[in-house]
C-alpha positions in Angstrom: 0.0 0.0 0.0 1.4 3.4 -0.9 0.5 7.0 -0.1 -0.1 9.0 3.1 -2.4 6.4 4.7 0.3 3.7 4.9 1.4 3.6 8.5 5.1 2.8 7.7 5.3 5.9 5.6 3.4 8.0 8.1 6.4 8.0 10.5 7.7 10.9 8.5 4.5 12.9 8.3 5.9 16.1 6.8 6.8 14.3 3.5 3.1 13.6 3.0 1.6 17.0 3.5 -0.1 17.2 0.1 -0.5 21.0 -0.1 3.2 21.8 0.3 5.4 21.9 -2.7 8.8 20.2 -2.7 10.5 23.6 -2.2 8.2 24.4 0.8 8.9 21.0 2.4 12.7 21.4 2.3 13.1 23.6 5.4 10.9 21.2 7.3 13.1 18.1 6.7 15.0 18.5 10.0 11.6 18.1 11.8 10.5 15.1 9.7 10.8 12.5 12.4 8.3 12.7 15.3 11.2 12.2 17.8 12.8 15.5 16.8 9.4 17.3 17.1 8.8 15.6 20.5 12.1 16.9 21.8 11.3 20.5 20.6 7.9 20.3 22.3 9.7 19.2 25.4 12.0 22.2 25.4 9.1 24.5 24.8 7.1 22.7 27.5 9.9 23.4 30.0 10.0 27.1 29.1 6.2 27.5 29.3 6.1 25.7 32.7 8.9 27.8 34.1 7.3 31.0 32.8 4.0 30.2 34.4 5.8 29.3 37.7 7.7 32.6 37.6 4.6 34.7 36.8 2.6 32.9 39.6 5.4 33.6 42.1 6.3 37.1 41.1 3.1 38.6 39.8 0.4 36.7 41.6 2.2 36.1 44.9 1.4 32.4 45.0 3.4 30.1 47.1 5.9 27.6 45.8 3.5 24.6 45.8 0.6 26.5 44.1 3.0 28.1 41.6 4.5 24.7 40.8 1.1 23.1 40.4 0.0 25.9 38.0 3.2 25.7 36.0 3.0 22.0 35.6 -0.7 22.0 34.8 -0.3 24.6 32.0 2.9 22.9 30.7 1.1 19.5 30.7 -1.8 20.9 28.6 0.7 22.8 26.3 2.7 19.6 25.7 -0.5 17.6 25.1 -1.8 20.1 22.5 1.5 20.5 20.6 2.2 16.8 20.6 -1.3 15.9 19.5 -1.4 18.5 16.6 2.3 18.9 15.5 4.3 15.9 16.7 2.0 13.1 16.0 -0.8 14.7 13.8 -3.5 12.9 15.9 -7.1 13.3 14.7 -8.8 11.0 17.2 -11.0 11.9 20.2 -9.3 14.6 22.4 -10.7 13.4 25.7 -9.6 9.8 25.4 -6.2 10.9 24.1 -5.8 13.3 27.1 -6.6 10.5 29.5 -4.1 8.2 27.8 -1.5 11.1 27.8 -1.9 11.5 31.6 -1.5 7.7 32.1 1.6 7.6 29.8 3.2 10.6 31.6 2.5 9.0 35.0 4.1 5.7 33.9 7.1 7.6 32.5 7.4 9.5 35.8 7.3 6.2 37.7 10.1 4.8 35.5 12.0 8.0 36.1 11.8 7.6 39.9 12.7 3.9 39.6 15.8 4.7 37.6 16.8 7.5 40.1 16.4 5.2 43.0 18.4 2.4 41.4 21.2 4.5 39.9 21.6 6.4 43.2 22.8 3.1 44.7 25.9 3.2 42.4 26.5 6.9 42.3 26.8 9.4 45.2 23.8 11.1 46.8 23.0 14.3 44.9 24.8 13.3 41.7 23.4 15.1 38.6 24.1 11.9 36.6 21.3 10.2 38.6 18.9 12.9 37.6 20.1 12.9 34.0 19.5 9.1 33.8 16.0 9.6 35.2 15.3 12.4 32.8 16.5 10.4 29.8 14.3 7.5 31.0 11.3 9.7 31.4 11.8 11.2 27.9 12.2 7.8 26.2 9.3 6.1 28.0 7.0 9.1 27.5 7.8 9.3 23.8 7.2 5.6 23.2 3.9 5.9 25.2 2.8 9.0 23.2 3.7 7.5 19.8 2.2 4.0 20.2 -0.4 4.4 23.0 -1.6 8.0 23.2 -1.5 9.1 19.6 -1.4 5.9 17.5 -0.9 6.7 13.9 -3.3 5.5 11.3 -5.3 3.2 13.5 -8.1 3.5 16.0 -7.1 2.6 19.5 -9.3 -0.3 20.6 -9.3 -2.4 23.7 -11.0 -5.2 21.9 -8.7 -7.9 20.5 -8.7 -8.4 16.8 -9.8 -11.8 15.7 
């Protein structure tokens, strides 16, 4: 099967945007793979979350916990929206995808904590390498979860087994 509906070809979605000319697609090539777009969304997510925390602390006088909750909530929704529309071009039900996204991020965070706890046994307390390992684990698990569970390409997510 060929064309934009073939799931193996859908991994590089930019190549199949029918309205763009070859010349218009060229600047988008560095962003052709969803993993690159996912990382860029992650960087923007961090900036947005930090900005909301800063505004909540400095402009609204919120405490650390409330500011942190506000920042992470806004960043979560920002990340979901960008990943849904730009990273994975998802067109399915928003509510169901948002619930799956929450579940995937919780699993990724759990894996992050597990790696931090395990790696800390071999490295010293407070080592940044422990945190880096946890962050890399979170990013990888969250990307895999988003790509194959939250925003599955070219198929409807169904809990019913196919016979």
